[in-house]
ZAMARGU-4260 file (C-alpha; in steps of 0.2 Angstrom, whole numbers, plus 5000, padded with zeros to 4 digits):
<rodrens>
0) 5033/4900/4884 | 5038/4885/4873 | 5051/4894/4862 | 5069/4898/4868 | 5068/4917/4867
5) 5069/4924/4885 | 5053/4932/4891 | 5055/4947/4903 | 5042/4956/4913 | 5045/4973/4920
10) 5037/4979/4936 | 5037/4998/4940 | 5034/4998/4959 | 5031/5016/4965 | 5031/5016/4983
15) 5029/5029/4997 | 5048/5031/5000 | 5055/5026/4983 | 5053/5021/4965 | 5059/5004/4959
20) 5060/4995/4942 | 5062/4976/4943 | 5064/4964/4928 | 5059/4946/4930 | 5062/4932/4919
25) 5049/4919/4915 | 5054/4908/4931 | 5051/4924/4941 | 5069/4927/4945 | 5075/4945/4946
30) 5087/4948/4933 | 5089/4968/4935 | 5083/4981/4946 | 5086/4999/4951 | 5079/5011/4964
35) 5078/5029/4969 | 5072/5037/4985 | 5061/5053/4983 | 5059/5068/4995 | 5046/5067/5008
40) 5039/5085/5010 | 5032/5091/5027 | 5026/5108/5025 | 5018/5108/5042 | 5014/5095/5055
45) 5002/5082/5048 | 5005/5087/5030 | 5014/5075/5019 | 5017/5079/5000 | 5027/5071/4986
50) 5032/5080/4970 | 5023/5070/4956 | 5035/5077/4943 | 5050/5070/4953 | 5042/5053/4954
55) 5039/5053/4935 | 5057/5057/4932 | 5063/5045/4944 | 5052/5031/4936 | 5061/5035/4919
60) 5078/5035/4928 | 5076/5018/4936 | 5069/5010/4920 | 5083/5015/4910 | 5096/5010/4924
65) 5088/4992/4926 | 5088/4989/4908 | 5105/4995/4906 | 5111/4984/4921 | 5103/4968/4914
70) 5109/4972/4896 | 5091/4972/4890 | 5082/4982/4877 | 5063/4988/4877 | 5060/4975/4864
75) 5065/4961/4877 | 5050/4966/4888 | 5034/4956/4885 | 5024/4967/4897 | 5025/4980/4910
80) 5015/4980/4926 | 5013/4994/4938 | 5010/4994/4957 | 5009/5010/4967 | 5006/5018/4984
85) 4987/5019/4986 | 4976/5034/4989 | 4990/5046/4986 | 4982/5060/4975 | 4988/5070/4960
90) 4978/5082/4950 | 4986/5089/4934 | 4982/5099/4919 | 4978/5089/4904 | 4985/5102/4892
95) 5002/5106/4900 | 5004/5090/4911 | 5009/5101/4926 | 5002/5096/4943 | 4991/5109/4950
100) 4999/5105/4967 | 5010/5092/4975 | 5004/5075/4977 | 4994/5073/4994 | 5001/5057/5002
105) 4990/5044/5010 | 4997/5048/5026 | 4992/5067/5025 | 4980/5072/5038 | 4976/5090/5033
110) 4958/5086/5027 | 4953/5081/5045 | 4945/5098/5045 | 4931/5091/5034 | 4927/5076/5044
115) 4915/5084/5057 | 4903/5091/5043 | 4903/5074/5033 | 4900/5064/5049 | 4886/5075/5053
120) 4879/5073/5035 | 4877/5061/5026 | 4885/5051/5039 | 4900/5039/5040 | 4889/5024/5036
125) 4883/5032/5020 | 4901/5031/5014 | 4905/5014/5022 | 4890/5005/5015 | 4894/5011/4997
130) 4913/5010/4997 | 4918/4998/5012 | 4928/5012/5019 | 4925/5023/5034 | 4926/5042/5032
135) 4944/5046/5036 | 4958/5058/5030 | 4967/5042/5022 | 4957/5041/5006 | 4958/5051/4990
140) 4940/5058/4990 | 4943/5072/5003 | 4961/5075/4996 | 4954/5080/4979 | 4941/5090/4988
145) 4955/5100/4996 | 4964/5103/4981 | 4947/5109/4972 | 4944/5121/4987 | 4962/5127/4990
150) 4970/5129/4973 | 4965/5144/4962 | 4955/5139/4947 | 4956/5120/4951 | 4938/5118/4952
155) 4934/5127/4935 | 4948/5117/4926 | 4940/5101/4934 | 4922/5105/4929 | 4928/5108/4911
160) 4938/5091/4911 | 4955/5100/4909 | 4961/5095/4926 | 4964/5076/4928 | 4963/5066/4945
165) 4973/5051/4946 | 4982/5039/4960 | 5000/5038/4956 | 4996/5023/4944 | 4985/5034/4933
170) 4998/5048/4933 | 5011/5036/4927 | 5001/5027/4915 | 4995/5044/4907 | 5014/5049/4906
175) 5020/5033/4899 | 5007/5032/4885 | 5009/5050/4878 | 5005/5062/4892 | 4999/5078/4884
180) 4999/5070/4867 | 4984/5058/4870 | 4990/5049/4886 | 4978/5036/4893 | 4968/5041/4908
185) 4964/5026/4917 | 4965/5017/4933 | 4962/4999/4939 | 4948/4994/4951 | 4960/4990/4966
190) 4966/5009/4966 | 4948/5015/4961 | 4942/5005/4977 | 4953/5017/4988 | 4947/5033/4982
195) 4931/5032/4991 | 4922/5037/4975 | 4919/5020/4968 | 4904/5008/4973 | 4910/4992/4978
200) 4896/4982/4970 | 4895/4991/4953 | 4914/4994/4952 | 4910/5011/4944 | 4911/5029/4950
205) 4896/5033/4960 | 4885/5048/4957 | 4879/5049/4975 | 4896/5049/4982 | 4902/5062/4969
210) 4888/5074/4973 | 4892/5071/4993 | 4910/5076/4990 | 4906/5089/4976 | 4919/5081/4964
215) 4916/5084/4945 | 4916/5066/4936 | 4924/5074/4921 | 4941/5073/4931 | 4940/5055/4935
220) 4949/5041/4925 | 4941/5026/4917 | 4941/5010/4929 | 4949/4995/4920 | 4953/4978/4927
225) 4970/4973/4935 | 4976/4963/4921 | 4972/4967/4903 | 4980/4976/4888 | 4979/4995/4891
230) 4990/5002/4879 | 5008/5004/4874 | 5022/5014/4882 | 5027/5029/4869 | 5042/5035/4879
235) 5060/5031/4882 | 5067/5019/4889 | 5052/5007/4887 | 5044/5013/4870 | 5034/4999/4863
240) 5032/4989/4878 | 5014/4984/4882 | 5007/4990/4899 | 4996/4976/4904 | 4995/4976/4923
245) 4990/4988/4937 | 4987/4984/4956 | 4988/4995/4971 | 5003/4990/4981 | 4994/4979/4994
250) 4983/4970/4982 | 4999/4967/4971 | 5007/4959/4987 | 4992/4948/4989 | 4994/4942/4971
255) 5013/4941/4973 | 5010/4930/4988 | 4996/4919/4977 | 4982/4921/4990 | 4970/4917/4977
260) 4958/4907/4988 | 4946/4914/5000 | 4953/4914/5017 | 4971/4917/5012 | 4981/4931/5019
265) 4996/4941/5018 | 5005/4955/5028 | 5017/4967/5021 | 5029/4976/5031 | 5033/4993/5023
270) 5031/5011/5028 | 5015/5005/5036 | 5008/4987/5037 | 4994/4980/5027 | 4986/4964/5031
275) 4973/4958/5018 | 4963/4942/5018 | 4955/4936/5002 | 4936/4935/5004 | 4932/4928/4986
280) 4919/4936/4976 | 4909/4942/4990 | 4912/4959/4997 | 4912/4956/5016 | 4907/4972/5026
285) 4917/4973/5042 | 4910/4975/5060 | 4927/4977/5068 | 4935/4992/5060 | 4943/4984/5044
290) 4941/4990/5026 | 4932/4980/5012 | 4942/4983/4996 | 4944/4975/4979 | 4958/4962/4979
295) 4960/4960/4960 | 4951/4958/4945 | 4959/4948/4931 | 4954/4952/4914 | 4935/4948/4912
300) 4934/4937/4928 | 4923/4943/4942 | 4931/4954/4954 | 4938/4946/4970 | 4937/4956/4986
305) 4947/4957/5002 | 4946/4962/5020 | 4961/4974/5024 | 4968/4980/5040 | 4979/4996/5037
310) 4992/5001/5050 | 5000/5018/5046 | 5017/5017/5055 | 5028/5002/5056 | 5044/5004/5044
315) 5041/5023/5045 | 5044/5022/5065 | 5061/5014/5062 | 5065/5029/5050 | 5059/5041/5063
320) 5072/5033/5076 | 5085/5035/5062 | 5080/5052/5056 | 5072/5062/5071 | 5082/5055/5085
325) 5098/5049/5077 | 5098/5033/5088 | 5103/5023/5072 | 5112/5027/5056 | 5103/5015/5045
330) 5087/5006/5047 | 5094/4988/5048 | 5103/4994/5064 | 5087/4994/5074 | 5088/4976/5075
335) 5106/4976/5082 | 5101/4990/5095 | 5086/4980/5100 | 5096/4964/5103 | 5107/4973/5116
340) 5093/4970/5128 | 5083/4954/5134 | 5066/4962/5132 | 5056/4978/5131 | 5060/4983/5150
345) 5041/4988/5151 | 5042/5001/5137 | 5028/5002/5125 | 5028/5013/5110 | 5011/5018/5101
350) 5016/5026/5084 | 5000/5036/5082 | 5010/5049/5072 | 4995/5053/5061 | 4981/5046/5071
355) 4977/5027/5071 | 4971/5017/5057 | 4964/4999/5059 | 4955/4994/5069 | 4953/5010/5079
360) 4951/5024/5065 | 4955/5037/5077 | 4961/5053/5068 | 4965/5062/5085 | 4976/5049/5092
365) 4995/5054/5094 | 5011/5044/5097 | 5014/5038/5115 | 5029/5030/5123 | 5024/5023/5140
370) 5031/5013/5154 | 5047/5022/5156 | 5058/5020/5171 | 5077/5025/5174 | 5081/5007/5169
375) 5075/5011/5151 | 5088/5014/5138 | 5090/5016/5119 | 5089/4996/5117 | 5073/4996/5125
380) 5066/5010/5114 | 5073/5001/5099 | 5064/4985/5105 | 5047/4994/5108 | 5049/5002/5091
385) 5050/4984/5083 | 5037/4976/5094 | 5024/4990/5090 | 5024/4983/5072 | 5020/4965/5079
390) 5007/4972/5092 | 4997/4982/5079 | 4997/4967/5067 | 4990/4956/5082 | 4975/4969/5083
395) 4971/4969/5065 | 4973/4949/5064 | 4960/4948/5079 | 4947/4960/5070 | 4949/4950/5054
400) 4946/4933/5062 | 4931/4940/5070 | 4923/4947/5054 | 4928/4933/5042 | 4925/4919/5054
405) 4941/4911/5046 | 4955/4907/5058 | 4972/4908/5049 | 4985/4894/5052 | 4999/4904/5045
410) 5003/4922/5041 | 5011/4924/5025 | 5024/4940/5026 | 5033/4951/5014 | 5042/4967/5013
415) 5058/4975/5020 | 5056/4972/5038 | 5054/4953/5035 | 5073/4953/5035 | 5073/4958/5053
420) 5074/4941/5062 | 5070/4948/5079 | 5054/4955/5073 | 5048/4940/5064 | 5051/4929/5078
425) 5042/4941/5090 | 5027/4943/5077 | 5025/4923/5077 | 5026/4924/5097 | 5013/4937/5098
430) 5000/4931/5086 | 5004/4913/5092 | 5005/4905/5074 | 5018/4901/5061 | 5025/4917/5051
435) 5030/4911/5033 | 5041/4922/5021 | 5044/4917/5002 | 5059/4916/4993 | 5054/4932/4982
440) 5054/4946/4996 | 5048/4959/4982 | 5031/4952/4982 | 5022/4969/4977 | 5033/4970/4961
445) 5031/4951/4958 | 5011/4953/4959 | 5012/4967/4947 | 5023/4956/4935 | 5011/4941/4938
450) 4996/4953/4933 | 5005/4959/4917 | 5011/4942/4912 | 4994/4934/4914 | 4986/4947/4901
455) 5000/4943/4888 | 4999/4923/4890 | 5017/4922/4899 | 5008/4913/4913 | 4995/4899/4910
460) 4982/4905/4924 | 4982/4905/4944 | 4989/4887/4946 | 5004/4891/4936 | 5007/4906/4947
465) 5004/4896/4963 | 5017/4884/4957 | 5029/4897/4957 | 5027/4902/4976 | 5042/4895/4987
470) 5043/4896/5005 | 5061/4903/5011 | 5059/4905/5030 | 5046/4900/5043 | 5045/4906/5062
475) 5036/4896/5075 | 5029/4904/5091 | 5040/4901/5106 | 5033/4911/5120 | 5024/4907/5136
480) 5005/4911/5136 | 5006/4920/5152 | 5020/4932/5145 | 5010/4934/5128 | 4994/4939/5139
485) 5003/4952/5150 | 5011/4961/5136 | 4995/4961/5125 | 4987/4968/5140 | 5000/4981/5142
490) 4999/4986/5123 | 4980/4988/5125 | 4982/5000/5139 | 4995/5010/5130 | 4984/5011/5115
495) 4970/5017/5126 | 4982/5032/5132 | 4985/5037/5114 | 4967/5038/5108 | 4958/5054/5107
500) 4974/5063/5113 | 4970/5079/5104
</rodrens>
């Protein structure tokens, strides 16, 4: 912007474990932020829920706190972007705003009971061909179906259009733009592409899919692009701010890493790990267990697609070590503990807590720790926990190169676990290529701010965004090939022990 008035962009980053609000200035420096964790609800094994009302309350709290800490008013915000945990499913009453049930989180596996019937007919290929996604407990489709089947009166409400479905972005936008008083019921194409109800080629809800899952169209939001003027916030503390960007969290990280050219890829290390490769304007169907997904659609431009390798458990494994075993008091301590040993001591940990995602898609895999001897100690376990993230990333990268025919020279990385030097070095060693971290670690929030800023003219286009990406750290591989091959072989053997455990 040419004038001297500062232009701030707000990003709501609603993740699996916490909600954040980050304010960037026009040079994409973080000027204010606030974050709150929310409760993970586990009613029984394999079930994972969030309280959508608590998430909305936390969203309001962090927005107010960030603006206060930065000495900012709602009028200082040129626009707001939203990025969110994907697939997590909320169904609520249009007239009261009350959710019919807790949000079913992407990690929740209760819907596996439906899989045999749908696999038999119409079959997994029916869904993959239309949506780019395999039949799995991961996506929103069967989660919606579960709520319609198990909550009294839900189906009748949905058929009348009185029960609304949304992923978290949709629920938040509805609340921000008025809620029961005319809130917008919308989503963007990246989130819609994770419901398993949108056709990848038409970018619209697909009647044959809705019929197959028996989901009423009346409950679905309108699909919009990832960067446009949707509406204006009508609630405190950001009343009057335009809402102009929506991206699912992994797509937001791809945008934040400015991977706009076909063949550019990024890996985000969060609760899970998500490797996305931009494939341009063509949707490449995977033959190696990856997902085909919408990468972004900016305004009226054609949509860009991506291949995605989704890994369910990476950072969550460190939390498990902390909360379930009590081996560490805080997540960063895992690196300190892992450094007490020279190597993994032959210990391999496959964290298939809710099955394995890419490239295996095995819902009945379960977590396994193999290679234990009397020699193994806490340090070896901590090291195996970190290495599991790098090994799983290697599996996905192999599949991605086979599907795309592209050989990546460097892997752009982001997310909380990239602070872990030991992990990043091991990641470079195992994939045998450079691993590069940008100066702004919060690429997910940055991607949402980029999308929002493009829609209101704060940024001049993709080249302008690219010029803002800066490298902060690079790790180069430093491992003998024989050691690498032996470890990869043992990892592959460990995975085979975990598959089809149930």
